C-alpha positions as CSV (number, residue, x, y, z in Angstrom):
1,M,55.9,64.1,157.3
2,M,59.2,63.2,155.6
3,T,58.2,64.9,152.0
4,Y,57.1,68.3,153.7
5,R,60.5,68.4,155.5
6,L,62.5,67.6,152.3
7,Q,60.1,70.4,150.4
8,G,60.9,73.1,153.1
9,C,64.5,72.4,152.8
10,K,64.7,73.4,149.7
11,K,62.6,76.1,150.5
12,S,64.9,77.7,152.4
13,A,68.1,76.6,150.1
14,V,66.2,78.6,147.2
15,I,65.7,81.4,149.9
16,G,69.4,82.0,150.6
17,W,70.7,81.3,147.5
18,M,68.5,83.6,145.7
19,A,69.1,85.9,149.0
20,G,73.1,85.6,147.8
21,M,72.7,86.2,143.9
22,L,70.4,89.5,144.9
23,L,73.4,90.4,147.4
24,L,76.0,89.9,144.4
25,A,74.0,91.9,142.2
26,G,73.8,94.9,144.5
27,C,77.5,94.7,145.0
28,T,77.9,94.4,141.3
29,Q,75.6,97.8,140.8
30,D,78.6,99.5,142.6
31,K,80.8,99.7,140.3
32,P,80.6,102.1,137.4
33,V,80.7,100.6,134.0
34,D,83.7,101.2,131.8
35,T,82.3,102.3,128.3
36,S,85.4,104.6,127.2
37,Q,86.9,101.9,125.3
38,G,82.9,101.2,123.6
39,E,81.7,97.6,123.3
40,M,83.5,95.1,122.0
41,L,83.1,93.5,118.2
42,P,83.4,89.7,117.2
43,E,87.0,89.2,116.2
44,G,86.8,89.0,112.3
45,K,83.1,90.4,111.9
46,Y,83.8,93.8,110.8
47,P,86.7,94.6,108.4
48,M,87.3,98.1,107.0
49,T,86.0,99.6,103.9
50,F,86.7,103.1,102.4
51,T,85.1,105.3,100.2
52,V,87.1,107.3,97.5
53,T,86.8,111.0,96.8
54,G,88.6,114.0,95.0
55,L,88.7,112.4,91.1
56,E,86.7,114.6,89.0
57,A,85.5,112.6,86.0
58,T,86.4,114.1,82.1
59,A,83.6,112.9,79.6
60,T,85.6,110.9,77.4
61,T,88.0,109.4,79.0
62,R,88.6,106.2,81.6
63,G,90.9,105.6,84.0
64,T,92.5,107.0,87.5
65,A,95.0,109.4,85.6
66,D,91.9,111.1,84.1
67,G,89.8,111.0,86.9
68,K,87.7,107.2,86.9
69,W,88.2,104.1,88.8
70,E,87.1,101.5,86.6
71,G,87.0,98.4,89.3
72,G,89.9,96.3,90.5
73,E,92.6,99.1,91.2
74,E,95.0,97.7,93.5
75,V,95.2,100.2,96.6
76,A,98.2,100.4,99.5
77,V,96.3,101.3,102.8
78,Q,98.0,102.3,105.3
79,V,96.3,102.0,108.9
80,D,98.7,103.1,112.1
81,G,101.8,102.3,110.7
82,V,101.0,99.1,109.0
83,V,100.1,98.4,105.0
84,K,97.7,96.4,102.6
85,K,96.9,95.7,100.0
86,Y,93.0,96.9,98.6
87,V,90.9,96.8,95.8
88,A,88.5,99.7,94.5
89,V,85.1,98.0,94.1
90,G,82.9,100.2,91.8
91,Y,83.3,102.6,88.9
92,D,83.9,106.1,88.4
93,K,83.7,108.6,90.9
94,N,81.9,106.1,93.1
95,A,84.1,103.4,94.1
96,T,84.7,102.3,97.8
97,L,87.8,100.4,98.8
98,K,87.7,96.8,99.7
99,P,90.1,94.6,101.4
100,A,92.2,92.1,98.8
101,D,92.3,89.2,100.9
102,P,89.5,88.9,103.4
103,D,92.3,87.3,106.1
104,N,94.8,90.0,105.6
105,A,92.6,92.8,106.3
106,F,92.0,95.4,108.6
107,Y,89.1,95.0,111.2
108,W,87.0,97.4,113.2
109,Q,87.6,95.9,117.1
110,S,85.3,98.0,119.5
111,T,82.2,100.4,118.5
112,N,84.7,103.7,119.7
113,D,87.4,102.2,117.2
114,T,89.2,105.3,115.8
115,K,92.4,104.7,113.0
116,Q,94.8,107.6,111.4
117,V,94.4,106.0,107.5
118,S,96.2,107.4,104.6
119,A,96.7,105.2,101.1
120,W,98.7,105.5,97.7
121,Y,97.4,104.0,93.9
122,L,100.4,103.8,91.5
123,G,99.7,102.7,88.1
124,K,102.2,100.5,87.6
125,G,100.8,97.8,90.5
126,Y,100.6,97.4,94.8
127,D,103.7,98.9,96.6
128,A,103.8,99.0,99.9
129,S,106.6,101.0,100.2
130,L,106.3,104.7,100.1
131,T,107.8,106.5,102.2
132,T,107.7,110.3,102.8
133,K,111.6,110.6,103.0
134,R,113.1,110.3,99.2
135,W,110.9,107.7,97.6
136,L,111.6,107.3,94.6
137,W,108.6,107.3,91.3
138,S,109.0,107.3,87.8
139,V,106.7,108.2,85.2
140,Q,107.0,106.4,82.1
141,S,109.0,107.6,78.4
142,N,106.7,106.2,75.4
143,Q,102.8,107.1,77.4
144,N,101.8,106.1,73.4
145,N,99.4,103.7,74.6
146,N,97.1,103.4,77.7
147,N,99.0,100.9,79.8
148,G,102.1,104.2,79.1
149,Y,100.0,106.5,80.4
150,Q,98.1,105.0,83.3
151,N,100.9,103.0,84.6
152,S,102.5,106.6,85.2
153,D,99.7,107.6,87.5
154,F,100.7,108.2,91.2
155,L,97.4,109.2,93.4
156,Y,97.7,109.9,97.1
157,A,95.6,110.3,99.8
158,P,96.5,111.8,102.7
159,Q,96.4,110.4,106.3
160,T,93.2,110.8,108.3
161,T,90.9,110.0,110.8
162,C,88.3,107.2,110.3
163,S,86.0,105.7,112.9
164,F,83.8,102.9,113.5
165,G,79.8,103.7,112.2
166,G,81.3,107.0,111.1
167,T,82.0,107.8,107.1
168,S,85.4,106.8,106.3
169,S,86.4,108.7,103.1
170,L,89.8,109.2,101.8
171,T,90.6,111.6,99.2
172,F,93.0,111.3,96.5
173,S,94.4,113.5,94.2
174,H,97.4,113.2,91.8
175,K,101.2,113.9,92.7
176,T,102.2,114.1,88.6
177,A,101.5,116.9,86.7
178,K,99.5,116.8,83.7
179,V,100.5,118.3,80.4
180,V,97.8,118.3,77.3
181,I,99.0,119.5,73.8
182,N,96.6,120.4,71.1
183,I,98.4,120.7,67.1
184,R,96.3,123.0,64.9
185,K,94.8,122.7,61.6
186,Y,96.7,125.2,60.3
187,G,99.7,125.6,57.4
188,V,101.5,122.4,56.6
189,A,99.3,120.8,59.6
190,T,96.6,119.6,57.6
191,D,96.6,115.6,58.3
192,D,97.0,114.0,61.5
193,E,98.2,111.2,59.9
194,D,101.4,113.8,58.6
195,I,102.1,113.8,61.9
196,E,105.0,111.3,62.4
197,S,106.0,112.0,66.3
198,I,105.6,114.5,69.3
199,T,108.1,114.2,72.2
200,I,108.8,116.4,74.8
201,H,112.1,116.2,75.3
202,K,114.5,116.0,78.2
203,A,111.7,115.7,80.7
204,L,112.5,114.9,84.3
205,S,111.9,110.8,84.6
206,T,111.6,110.3,88.0
207,G,110.3,112.3,91.2
208,S,110.8,111.7,94.9
209,T,108.6,112.3,98.1
210,A,109.2,114.8,100.9
211,E,107.3,116.0,103.9
212,K,107.0,119.4,104.5
213,D,104.1,121.0,107.1
214,G,103.2,117.6,107.9
215,E,102.4,116.9,104.1
216,L,103.8,114.5,101.4
217,K,105.0,116.4,98.8
218,F,106.4,115.1,95.3
219,W,108.9,116.6,92.5
220,G,111.8,116.5,90.4
221,L,115.1,117.4,91.5
222,P,118.3,118.3,89.3
223,D,119.7,115.6,89.9
224,M,117.0,113.5,88.7
225,P,117.4,111.4,85.3
226,F,115.7,112.9,82.3
227,C,113.7,111.5,79.1
228,D,112.3,112.0,76.0
229,L,108.7,111.7,76.5
230,T,106.6,110.7,73.8
231,P,102.7,111.3,74.9
232,Y,99.3,109.8,74.6
233,K,97.4,110.5,71.4
234,L,93.8,111.0,72.3
235,S,91.6,109.5,69.5
236,V,88.9,112.2,70.3
237,R,90.3,115.7,69.2
238,N,89.8,118.3,71.7
239,E,86.9,121.0,70.9
240,N,86.7,124.8,71.5
241,V,91.0,125.3,71.8
242,S,92.4,128.6,72.0
243,F,94.5,128.4,69.6
244,E,95.5,133.0,69.3
245,A,94.0,135.5,71.7
246,N,90.3,137.1,70.6
247,K,90.2,134.7,67.9
248,P,87.2,131.4,67.2
249,A,88.2,128.2,69.5
250,E,88.4,125.4,67.0
251,T,88.7,121.9,67.3
252,A,92.2,120.8,67.2
253,L,94.2,119.0,64.3
254,A,95.6,116.2,66.9
255,S,95.6,115.6,70.8
256,Y,98.2,114.3,73.1
257,K,98.4,114.0,76.9
258,A,101.5,112.9,79.3
259,L,101.9,112.2,83.0
260,V,104.7,114.1,83.9
261,I,106.9,115.3,87.2
262,P,106.3,118.3,88.4
263,Y,109.5,120.7,88.9
264,D,110.1,123.9,90.2
265,T,113.7,125.0,88.4
266,T,114.5,122.3,85.7
267,G,112.0,122.0,82.4
268,P,112.2,120.7,79.5
269,D,114.0,121.6,76.6
270,F,111.7,122.3,73.8
271,I,108.6,120.2,72.3
272,E,109.4,119.0,69.0
273,I,106.7,117.9,66.1
274,K,108.0,116.1,63.7
275,M,105.6,116.0,60.1
276,K,106.5,114.0,57.6
277,G,108.3,115.9,54.7
278,Y,109.7,118.9,57.0
279,A,112.1,119.5,59.0
280,P,111.6,118.9,62.8
281,F,109.5,121.9,64.4
282,K,110.0,123.0,67.8
283,Y,108.6,124.9,70.5
284,N,110.5,126.2,73.6
285,P,108.4,126.5,76.2
286,T,108.4,129.5,78.6
287,V,105.8,129.7,80.8
288,P,104.6,128.8,83.4
289,D,108.1,128.2,84.7
290,K,107.2,125.3,86.7
291,W,104.8,122.5,86.5
292,E,102.8,121.6,89.9
293,G,101.6,118.4,90.8
294,G,97.7,117.9,91.2
295,M,97.7,120.4,88.0
296,Q,96.9,120.4,84.2
297,Y,99.8,122.5,81.6
298,T,97.9,123.0,77.9
299,Y,99.7,123.8,75.0
300,N,98.0,124.7,71.9
301,L,100.4,125.0,69.1
302,T,100.5,126.6,65.5
303,I,103.1,125.8,63.0
304,K,103.6,129.0,60.9
305,G,106.3,128.6,58.3
306,E,109.2,127.3,60.3
307,E,107.9,128.9,63.9
308,V,105.9,127.6,66.1
309,T,103.8,129.3,67.9
310,A,101.9,128.5,71.5
311,T,99.0,130.0,73.9
312,V,99.8,128.1,76.9
313,A,96.5,127.8,79.8
314,S,96.9,129.0,83.2
315,T,99.0,127.3,85.4
316,E,96.4,127.6,87.8
317,M,93.6,125.3,85.7
318,T,92.9,122.2,87.2
319,W,93.0,118.5,85.4
320,T,88.9,118.9,85.0
321,D,88.9,122.2,83.4
322,G,88.4,122.4,79.5
323,G,86.7,119.8,78.5
324,N,88.6,116.4,77.4
325,G,91.3,116.5,79.1
326,G,91.8,120.7,79.1
327,S,91.3,122.4,75.9
328,G,93.4,125.3,77.7
329,G,90.6,127.7,76.9
330,N,90.6,129.4,80.4
331,G,93.3,132.1,81.1
332,S,95.3,131.2,78.0
333,V,98.6,134.1,76.8
334,E,99.6,134.2,73.4
335,I,103.4,133.7,72.7
C-alpha cells in the first residue's frame, strides 16, 4: 500500500506539471513572434567581406592604377560612418576585401542586417581620414618608377547598401585622370635612348574632394600647388598608334603614362621632350580643355623640324580603350 500511494502521488505531480506546461505553452503561442530584426547571429561569427568591381585591366600592365588588383592592397572601408582597414585578397579583377585584423572587423549581427558601405584606396597606403569636404590628395611629381606612378592612384567606391546573405559588392572608379604620351619614330627621333626626358610642365600636383549631388567629386583648383611632372616610361611600346589622320597606325618609338589631377580651368603649360644634342621640343596642349577624373587622354606626338605636332585622343575615351594603356586611335584629331 505504501508503494502504491507514492506512485499515485508521483503520477498526480507529473500530471499537474504537464498541465502547467501546456498552459504556459498555450499562453506563449498567443504572442506573435517579432521577426523584423531577423535571427540574431553569434557575436564575432560572420565578418563582413566584399567583392570589388569597376576596374578593367589592360593586357600588359599591373597594379590598381592600370586596372588590376595584385593582392595585399590596404583599403579603407567605411560602414555607417566607422572606418576600418581591409586587405585585397585575390588577383586581377577578381578580388575580395577581407578584414586586415579579425579582431577589428565589421561583423553581421542578424540575418536581416543591412549596412551603408563606402571604400577608398590610396596608392601611398591606408588612410582613414578621407572626407567629402576639401580633403587634399597629391600625385607624385616623379612617376618614372613603379612606386611613383602607383602611389599616385586614388580609387573610390561610393556608398552602397549591403545586406547579410546578399551580394556585398563595391564598385571602384579612378578619381585621378590618366595621360598617355606616345613619341613617333620620325625625324630626329629614331632611337628611344636619345630621349633624355619627357616632362609635363606646370601640372596641378594636388586636388580636393567635394560633395556634389550626393557624390564625391575630386578636382584641382587654381589655388592648388603645381609641379613639373615626369611620367612613367612603359617597358612595352604602344602599338596601333594614330600619329596622322588617314595614315596607317604605327608602333610608338617610346610610350609614357602618368596619373594627373583633374582640372577644368587650369591645365599644364606644355609637354617638353628633351633629345640628346637638341634644344628642348615643346608641345602646348590646346585640346581637350579639361581633364576629368576616371578618363584617359592620349597625346601622340611627332617631332617635325623644330615643331611638335599631335593627334589627341577623344576625351570620351576611358582608361581601357586603345589597348596598352591607350594608343589613342579612337576619335583622335590632328593638331
